[in-house]
MINUPA-724605 format. One record per residue (C-alpha): residue number from 1; residue in one letter; y, x, z. Coordinates in Angstrom, 3 decimals. Layout:
% MINUPA-724605
REC  resi  resn         v         u         w
REC   NUM     a         Y         X         Z
...
END
This chain:
% MINUPA-724605
REC  resi  resn         v         u         w
REC     1     m   -79.550   -63.568   -41.433
REC     2     k   -79.514   -60.836   -43.262
REC     3     t   -77.013   -60.644   -46.431
REC     4     p   -78.990   -59.022   -49.510
REC     5     t   -77.836   -55.828   -50.620
REC     6     l   -77.496   -57.019   -54.177
REC     7     i   -74.517   -59.598   -53.142
REC     8     i   -73.027   -57.137   -50.583
REC     9     s   -72.664   -54.616   -53.799
REC    10     l   -71.517   -57.259   -55.877
REC    11     i   -68.862   -57.836   -53.485
REC    12     v   -67.608   -54.493   -53.025
REC    13     s   -67.809   -53.729   -56.796
REC    14     t   -65.588   -57.007   -57.445
REC    15     l   -63.056   -55.856   -54.773
REC    16     a   -62.869   -52.489   -56.031
REC    17     t   -62.139   -53.477   -60.006
REC    18     a   -59.142   -55.755   -58.425
REC    19     t   -58.047   -53.162   -56.198
REC    20     h   -57.700   -50.687   -59.461
REC    21     a   -56.871   -53.561   -61.833
REC    22     q   -52.633   -52.322   -61.853
REC    23     p   -50.152   -54.192   -64.337
REC    24     g   -47.568   -52.008   -66.286
REC    25     c   -46.746   -50.713   -69.431
REC    26     t   -49.572   -49.254   -71.013
REC    27     d   -47.793   -47.387   -74.212
REC    28     p   -47.397   -43.803   -74.558
REC    29     l   -44.518   -44.152   -76.903
REC    30     a   -42.231   -46.876   -74.282
REC    31     n   -39.593   -45.080   -72.126
REC    32     n   -41.515   -46.755   -69.001
REC    33     y   -44.776   -45.730   -69.542
REC    34     n   -47.392   -45.983   -66.927
REC    35     a   -50.174   -43.755   -66.769
REC    36     a   -51.811   -45.735   -63.927
REC    37     a   -51.269   -49.096   -65.270
REC    38     t   -54.842   -50.615   -66.511
REC    39     i   -53.241   -54.169   -67.672
REC    40     n   -50.423   -54.414   -70.407
REC    41     d   -47.802   -56.739   -68.817
REC    42     g   -45.254   -56.765   -71.703
REC    43     s   -42.853   -54.991   -69.976
REC    44     c   -42.369   -51.912   -72.171
REC    45     h   -38.948   -50.507   -73.408
REC    46     y   -38.556   -48.597   -75.707
REC    47     n   -35.432   -46.155   -77.614
REC    48     s   -33.695   -47.506   -80.248
REC    49     v   -34.721   -46.068   -83.759
REC    50     s   -33.830   -46.600   -87.134
REC    51     i   -36.284   -45.990   -90.366
REC    52     s   -35.488   -45.826   -94.004
REC    53     p   -38.048   -46.750   -96.728
REC    54     s   -40.211   -44.097   -98.123
REC    55     t   -39.766   -45.629  -101.465
REC    56     t   -37.381   -48.184  -103.299
REC    57     f   -37.669   -49.933  -106.452
REC    58     t   -35.485   -52.431  -107.990
REC    59     l   -37.520   -55.968  -108.878
REC    60     p   -36.652   -57.473  -111.932
REC    61     p   -34.359   -60.578  -112.564
REC    62     q   -37.026   -62.829  -112.145
REC    63     l   -37.487   -61.957  -108.503
REC    64     s   -33.920   -62.266  -107.597
REC    65     e   -35.156   -65.135  -104.780
REC    66     t   -38.275   -63.032  -103.839
REC    67     s   -38.803   -64.789  -100.047
REC    68     g   -42.732   -64.567   -99.175
REC    69     l   -44.932   -61.893   -99.982
REC    70     l   -48.604   -61.044   -99.831
REC    71     w   -51.157   -58.288   -99.946
REC    72     w   -53.777   -59.855  -101.839
REC    73     n   -56.998   -59.294  -104.066
REC    74     n   -55.883   -55.604  -103.997
REC    75     e   -52.031   -56.798  -105.214
REC    76     l   -48.287   -57.584  -104.040
REC    77     w   -47.822   -61.260  -104.736
REC    78     t   -44.688   -62.875  -104.211
REC    79     n   -42.717   -65.948  -104.631
REC    80     n   -39.256   -67.252  -105.238
REC    81     d   -37.771   -69.746  -102.764
REC    82     d   -36.313   -72.140  -104.986
REC    83     t   -37.673   -74.455  -108.088
REC    84     d   -40.162   -71.913  -109.324
REC    85     t   -43.824   -72.640  -108.871
REC    86     h   -45.084   -69.401  -110.086
REC    87     l   -46.535   -66.673  -107.734
REC    88     h   -46.153   -63.124  -109.144
REC    89     a   -47.778   -59.575  -108.305
REC    90     i   -45.709   -56.821  -108.293
REC    91     d   -46.652   -53.592  -109.529
REC    92     t   -46.100   -51.374  -106.345
REC    93     s   -45.371   -48.301  -108.200
REC    94     n   -42.706   -49.175  -109.938
REC    95     g   -41.566   -52.750  -109.071
REC    96     s   -42.336   -54.055  -112.193
REC    97     l   -44.078   -57.646  -112.777
REC    98     l   -47.980   -57.480  -113.479
REC    99     q   -48.932   -61.050  -113.459
REC   100     d   -48.416   -64.917  -112.457
REC   101     y   -50.162   -67.853  -111.538
REC   102     d   -48.593   -71.369  -111.985
REC   103     v   -49.362   -73.330  -108.981
REC   104     k   -48.951   -76.579  -111.201
REC   105     w   -48.383   -80.028  -109.649
REC   106     a   -46.782   -78.077  -106.544
REC   107     v   -43.036   -78.706  -105.887
REC   108     n   -40.929   -75.785  -104.583
REC   109     n   -38.443   -77.604  -102.464
REC   110     d   -37.795   -74.087  -100.527
REC   111     w   -40.952   -71.679  -100.289
REC   112     e   -40.183   -69.098   -97.926
REC   113     d   -43.379   -67.491   -96.702
REC   114     l   -47.412   -66.674   -98.296
REC   115     d   -50.631   -65.851   -96.398
REC   116     a   -54.277   -66.567   -97.311
REC   117     d   -57.599   -66.620   -95.751
REC   118     t   -61.002   -66.510   -97.019
REC   119     t   -60.863   -69.576   -99.302
REC   120     y   -57.359   -70.420   -99.618
REC   121     l   -53.738   -69.216  -100.368
REC   122     y   -50.923   -71.102   -98.163
REC   123     i   -47.489   -71.287   -99.073
REC   124     g   -44.854   -72.443   -96.565
REC   125     d   -42.460   -75.167   -97.872
REC   126     f   -40.266   -75.420   -94.792
REC   127     g   -36.850   -73.441   -95.909
REC   128     n   -34.319   -75.896   -94.191
REC   129     n   -30.893   -74.134   -94.180
REC   130     v   -29.358   -76.481   -96.693
REC   131     a   -28.467   -79.201   -93.302
REC   132     g   -31.591   -78.957   -91.155
REC   133     n   -32.411   -82.220   -91.598
REC   134     r   -35.519   -81.961   -94.221
REC   135     t   -38.228   -84.302   -92.977
REC   136     n   -40.950   -83.204   -95.565
REC   137     l   -41.583   -79.877   -93.910
REC   138     k   -44.896   -79.207   -95.377
REC   139     i   -47.329   -75.851   -96.026
REC   140     i   -49.248   -75.991   -99.305
REC   141     r   -52.696   -75.178   -99.336
REC   142     v   -54.147   -73.731  -102.640
REC   143     e   -57.425   -73.223  -103.426
REC   144     k   -57.897   -69.452  -104.553
REC   145     a   -60.825   -69.649  -107.289
REC   146     s   -59.142   -72.628  -108.694
REC   147     l   -55.318   -71.062  -109.071
REC   148     i   -57.014   -67.828  -110.681
REC   149     a   -58.968   -70.255  -113.479
REC   150     g   -55.486   -72.078  -114.276
REC   151     n   -56.478   -75.386  -112.619
REC   152     p   -55.172   -75.235  -108.947
REC   153     i   -56.583   -77.912  -106.307
REC   154     i   -53.824   -78.277  -103.955
REC   155     d   -53.375   -80.271  -100.409
REC   156     s   -50.891   -80.331   -97.771
REC   157     i   -50.428   -79.656   -94.469
REC   158     m   -47.508   -81.826   -93.091
REC   159     f   -45.440   -81.287   -89.989
REC   160     s   -41.956   -81.803   -87.613
REC   161     y   -41.094   -80.151   -84.739
REC   162     p   -41.412   -81.363   -81.504
REC   163     d   -37.931   -80.918   -80.467
REC   164     q   -36.023   -82.061   -83.649
REC   165     t   -34.614   -85.719   -82.820
REC   166     n   -31.716   -85.640   -84.764
REC   167     f   -31.818   -85.719   -88.309
REC   168     s   -28.124   -85.784   -88.945
REC   169     s   -27.341   -83.472   -91.574
REC   170     a   -25.816   -80.066   -89.558
REC   171     g   -24.090   -78.131   -92.594
REC   172     a   -25.840   -75.362   -93.906
REC   173     n   -26.814   -72.356   -92.388
REC   174     n   -26.280   -74.204   -88.645
REC   175     t   -29.747   -75.544   -87.979
REC   176     n   -32.320   -73.777   -85.069
REC   177     f   -34.977   -75.455   -87.388
REC   178     d   -35.169   -73.434   -90.312
REC   179     c   -38.355   -71.630   -90.727
REC   180     e   -39.173   -68.424   -92.885
REC   181     a   -42.349   -66.549   -91.562
REC   182     m   -45.778   -67.720   -90.725
REC   183     v   -49.368   -66.077   -90.152
REC   184     l   -53.000   -67.522   -90.035
REC   185     t   -55.221   -66.997   -87.305
REC   186     t   -58.948   -68.300   -87.737
REC   187     d   -58.256   -71.574   -87.128
REC   188     s   -54.473   -72.131   -86.670
REC   189     i   -51.237   -71.409   -88.523
REC   190     y   -48.154   -70.088   -86.369
REC   191     l   -44.817   -70.526   -87.457
REC   192     f   -41.360   -68.462   -86.367
REC   193     t   -38.370   -70.246   -86.796
REC   194     k   -35.107   -68.734   -87.800
REC   195     q   -32.715   -70.057   -85.418
REC   196     w   -29.129   -70.012   -87.149
REC   197     v   -27.514   -70.969   -83.849
REC   198     s   -29.218   -69.168   -81.030
REC   199     q   -30.179   -66.202   -82.848
REC   200     k   -33.599   -66.542   -81.509
REC   201     t   -37.272   -67.734   -82.987
REC   202     t   -39.440   -70.661   -81.384
REC   203     l   -42.937   -70.017   -82.107
REC   204     y   -44.763   -73.062   -82.988
REC   205     a   -48.823   -73.606   -83.955
REC   206     l   -50.533   -75.796   -86.590
REC   207     s   -53.985   -76.759   -87.351
REC   208     k   -54.967   -75.079   -90.881
REC   209     t   -56.485   -78.452   -91.879
REC   210     p   -54.422   -80.785   -94.250
REC   211     g   -52.942   -83.901   -92.570
REC   212     t   -49.612   -84.714   -90.735
REC   213     y   -48.816   -83.003   -87.468
REC   214     v   -46.226   -82.645   -84.638
REC   215     a   -46.204   -79.014   -83.852
REC   216     d   -47.081   -77.728   -80.962
REC   217     s   -44.221   -75.217   -79.612
REC   218     i   -45.774   -72.485   -77.685
REC   219     t   -42.755   -69.953   -76.579
REC   220     t   -39.264   -68.986   -77.681
REC   221     y   -38.243   -65.319   -77.841
REC   222     n   -34.606   -63.712   -78.004
REC   223     v   -34.994   -61.583   -81.344
REC   224     q   -31.251   -61.047   -81.654
REC   225     g   -31.569   -62.317   -85.454
REC   226     l   -32.661   -64.059   -88.240
REC   227     i   -36.368   -63.861   -88.638
REC   228     t   -37.700   -64.298   -92.503
REC   229     g   -40.996   -63.055   -92.672
REC   230     a   -44.066   -61.965   -90.942
REC   231     v   -47.742   -60.487   -91.231
REC   232     t   -50.778   -60.113   -88.681
REC   233     l   -53.779   -58.323   -88.186
REC   234     q   -55.340   -60.756   -85.765
REC   235     q   -58.544   -58.488   -85.144
REC   236     k   -55.938   -55.584   -84.162
REC   237     q   -53.915   -57.826   -82.217
REC   238     l   -50.793   -56.797   -84.128
REC   239     t   -48.174   -58.752   -85.648
REC   240     v   -44.866   -57.786   -87.356
REC   241     l   -41.560   -59.599   -88.031
REC   242     c   -38.603   -58.750   -90.377
REC   243     g   -35.450   -60.244   -90.460
REC   244     y   -31.677   -59.719   -90.293
REC   245     t   -28.319   -59.849   -87.810
REC   246     n   -25.672   -62.255   -88.446
REC   247     l   -24.124   -59.228   -90.087
REC   248     v   -26.861   -58.331   -92.684
REC   249     q   -28.435   -55.976   -90.387
REC   250     p   -32.385   -55.802   -91.176
REC   251     f   -34.643   -55.218   -88.831
REC   252     l   -38.624   -55.161   -87.999
REC   253     y   -39.883   -56.454   -84.958
REC   254     l   -43.302   -54.942   -83.823
REC   255     l   -45.275   -57.300   -81.594
REC   256     y   -48.790   -55.858   -80.201
REC   257     d   -51.592   -55.142   -77.730
REC   258     y   -51.659   -58.898   -76.834
REC   259     q   -54.342   -61.212   -76.453
REC   260     d   -55.578   -64.380   -77.621
REC   261     n   -52.578   -64.979   -80.231
REC   262     a   -49.872   -64.528   -77.186
REC   263     f   -47.727   -62.652   -79.754
REC   264     f   -44.613   -62.063   -76.987
REC   265     n   -46.978   -61.271   -74.024
REC   266     g   -47.704   -57.604   -75.213
REC   267     n   -45.401   -54.734   -76.509
REC   268     k   -42.382   -56.196   -78.258
REC   269     r   -40.222   -53.290   -80.144
REC   270     k   -37.472   -53.829   -82.315
REC   271     i   -36.810   -51.019   -85.045
REC   272     n   -33.799   -51.409   -87.383
REC   273     i   -33.623   -50.597   -90.892
REC   274     s   -30.965   -48.335   -92.671
REC   275     l   -30.422   -50.734   -95.393
REC   276     p   -27.195   -52.519   -94.425
REC   277     f   -26.521   -55.569   -96.329
REC   278     h   -29.934   -55.966   -97.783
REC   279     q   -31.495   -59.576   -97.170
REC   280     i   -34.863   -58.538   -96.271
REC   281     e   -37.030   -61.624   -96.936
REC   282     g   -40.959   -60.412   -97.074
REC   283     i   -43.150   -58.325   -95.533
REC   284     a   -46.863   -57.634   -96.119
REC   285     s   -49.358   -54.698   -94.919
REC   286     e   -53.008   -54.264   -96.051
REC   287     n   -53.570   -51.423   -93.166
REC   288     g   -50.964   -52.350   -90.627
REC   289     l   -49.345   -48.680   -90.803
REC   290     d   -47.605   -49.218   -94.352
REC   291     y   -45.463   -52.043   -95.119
REC   292     f   -44.212   -53.374   -98.178
REC   293     l   -40.073   -55.380   -97.462
REC   294     t   -38.640   -57.431  -100.561
REC   295     n   -35.051   -58.394  -100.143
REC   296     e   -33.337   -60.823  -102.599
REC   297     s   -30.597   -60.843  -104.565
REC   298     l   -26.981   -60.546  -102.396
REC   299     v   -23.498   -61.091  -103.705
REC   300     q   -20.964   -61.319  -101.573
REC   301     g   -17.312   -60.344  -102.345
REC   302     p   -17.235   -56.352  -103.146
REC   303     i   -21.154   -56.362  -102.127
REC   304     s   -23.687   -56.472  -104.669
REC   305     i   -27.121   -55.606  -103.963
REC   306     a   -30.094   -56.071  -106.243
REC   307     p   -33.229   -57.410  -105.340
REC   308     k   -35.501   -54.472  -104.259
REC   309     l   -39.120   -53.761  -103.102
REC   310     n   -39.350   -50.963  -100.302
REC   311     k   -42.075   -49.414   -98.700
REC   312     f   -42.213   -48.191   -95.189
REC   313     s   -44.180   -45.930   -92.950
REC   314     l   -45.036   -47.063   -89.519
REC   315     y   -47.675   -43.802   -88.729
REC   316     s   -44.912   -42.722   -85.830
REC   317     y   -45.124   -45.895   -83.905
REC   318     l   -48.413   -47.769   -84.569
REC   319     g   -50.884   -45.138   -85.505
REC   320     n   -51.656   -44.132   -81.577
REC   321     y   -52.358   -47.719   -81.171
REC   322     l   -54.247   -48.750   -84.298
REC   323     n   -56.633   -45.597   -83.597
REC   324     s   -57.223   -46.417   -79.743
REC   325     t   -60.341   -48.227   -78.866
REC   326     t   -58.682   -51.122   -76.393
REC   327     g   -58.874   -54.363   -78.016
REC   328     i   -59.468   -52.695   -81.285
REC   329     q   -62.330   -52.826   -84.007
REC   330     q   -62.787   -49.908   -85.202
REC   331     q   -63.102   -49.273   -88.838
REC   332     k   -66.117   -47.330   -90.041
REC   333     p   -65.250   -43.861   -90.422
REC   334     s   -65.588   -41.835   -93.650
REC   335     q   -66.326   -38.006   -93.819
REC   336     f   -63.197   -36.597   -93.809
REC   337     n   -61.626   -33.357   -91.864
REC   338     v   -58.342   -31.952   -91.594
REC   339     y   -58.142   -28.467   -90.030
REC   340     p   -56.795   -26.093   -88.308
REC   341     n   -54.778   -28.875   -86.178
REC   342     p   -52.150   -27.323   -84.618
REC   343     f   -51.283   -25.693   -87.813
REC   344     t   -48.715   -23.126   -88.807
REC   345     d   -48.417   -22.988   -92.759
REC   346     v   -51.765   -24.291   -94.184
REC   347     l   -53.531   -27.130   -93.602
REC   348     h   -57.318   -27.584   -95.213
REC   349     i   -58.529   -30.973   -96.292
REC   350     q   -61.772   -31.856   -96.719
REC   351     s   -63.347   -35.204   -97.964
REC   352     a   -66.084   -37.051   -99.689
REC   353     n   -63.708   -39.208  -101.248
REC   354     t   -62.660   -36.722  -104.518
REC   355     s   -59.853   -39.095  -105.582
REC   356     i   -57.926   -39.180  -101.987
REC   357     k   -54.093   -39.488  -102.201
REC   358     y   -52.400   -38.325   -98.777
REC   359     f   -49.316   -39.071   -96.932
REC   360     i   -47.505   -37.058   -94.184
REC   361     a   -44.440   -38.632   -91.965
REC   362     d   -42.483   -37.314   -88.946
REC   363     v   -42.350   -38.704   -85.910
REC   364     a   -39.339   -41.309   -87.725
REC   365     g   -41.729   -42.167   -90.192
REC   366     r   -40.028   -40.533   -92.971
REC   367     i   -42.845   -39.166   -95.533
REC   368     v   -42.085   -35.303   -95.613
REC   369     s   -44.959   -34.412   -98.011
REC   370     k   -47.715   -36.516  -100.480
REC   371     g   -49.793   -35.742  -103.057
REC   372     s   -53.519   -35.942  -103.690
REC   373     f   -56.698   -33.955  -103.914
REC   374     s   -59.454   -34.176  -106.971
REC   375     s   -61.885   -31.973  -105.711
REC   376     i   -63.980   -32.518  -102.314
REC   377     s   -61.639   -29.845  -100.460
REC   378     g   -58.317   -28.519  -100.905
REC   379     s   -55.691   -26.839   -99.205
REC   380     l   -51.688   -27.954   -98.855
REC   381     s   -49.128   -25.714   -98.243
REC   382     t   -46.854   -26.742   -94.856
REC   383     s   -44.319   -23.907   -94.752
REC   384     d   -41.163   -26.085   -95.258
REC   385     l   -42.054   -28.206   -92.487
REC   386     s   -40.520   -27.942   -89.203
REC   387     k   -42.054   -27.557   -86.085
REC   388     g   -43.225   -30.584   -84.080
REC   389     v   -45.680   -33.437   -84.667
REC   390     y   -46.689   -35.448   -87.791
REC   391     f   -48.840   -37.998   -88.656
REC   392     l   -51.156   -37.927   -91.710
REC   393     t   -52.660   -40.994   -93.663
REC   394     t   -54.610   -41.794   -96.903
REC   395     s   -55.203   -43.863   -99.506
REC   396     d   -58.724   -44.290   -98.071
REC   397     p   -58.629   -47.415   -95.599
REC   398     n   -61.641   -46.057   -93.616
REC   399     i   -60.075   -42.885   -92.625
REC   400     q   -57.906   -43.635   -89.499
REC   401     p   -54.108   -41.721   -88.978
REC   402     v   -54.398   -38.235   -87.758
REC   403     k   -51.994   -36.671   -85.577
REC   404     l   -50.973   -33.385   -86.825
REC   405     i   -48.817   -30.816   -84.902
REC   406     k   -47.200   -27.997   -86.246
REC   407     e   -46.827   -24.658   -84.485
END
């Protein structure tokens, strides 16, 4: 019997596809980038780098225990991790307080992180470093509209860890069941533990529906430090963790280009932060390129660090990825043009946005030029910039980062 031509074609096509599917490192920024790879197998490794904040502001004493951080309603919000039941909005231009909301009737045992979806705010009351034996771990869910109205409606997601069976006191900072970081997806909450003993983090999953649960243990990864905060852009398959080592050396962990919320199956890049003895606790981002981090007050012997708000640019490390089309939902582009590129001493910028702010960062993420234009077009002198690669971003979230080359 003759085999139909259509079936033969499908078989040949399938075999060709399977033959050309090649796992490997697909990130051009990695040391072992493989241009022939078509499937990211999570094998990328990178040079060690350090970054510094582009701006830093000292926070008021009311925020000495700043812990969670959240970009919500076009403002940056934080919470303290002990007794205070208020959420505080921070002015990102100077670090001062703007306003606060009281989460009435809630108790702050140890609030460590914040996140939100369309309807609710989630407060992670899961800090567990005092003795490692809490039996009332929970995430407080607050209806946004009720909080703004001054009459918060709250409920809770109670949970325990499946692998914690011993609830005797472990002593201070001596447990693997502390937690200070969570992110939300469409239907789940993911926790990244702060493991004082192993210096690793375990990823757990929970339902977003109020109730009592035993968390699902997903995987453990050796971060060689203590994870204290997390932020995710689910549609972009990007999550960034913050933390510090046992010598209080802060760092970021960039997790990106993964699938189906398998955060540690894609690219994993650790970036050191040049702020020694800064106990970084919270992280937030609106666009995946600009990040706010807060550190709480730290006083140990001769060391005295005030609570601060720090802003970082990750354009150099994530700009190309977020501007790619693979697995990314692209934002609608606005009318924006930069020329010439490559450039020498002058850049011309045209935009439909007549109040646009711009930022130019070098490959280390340092802001080397910033400003604003009040007209549809403008010229920028770049004679003081060295030859090399730069990244330009703007205050318009619809404009993708632009890679610039100075000759």
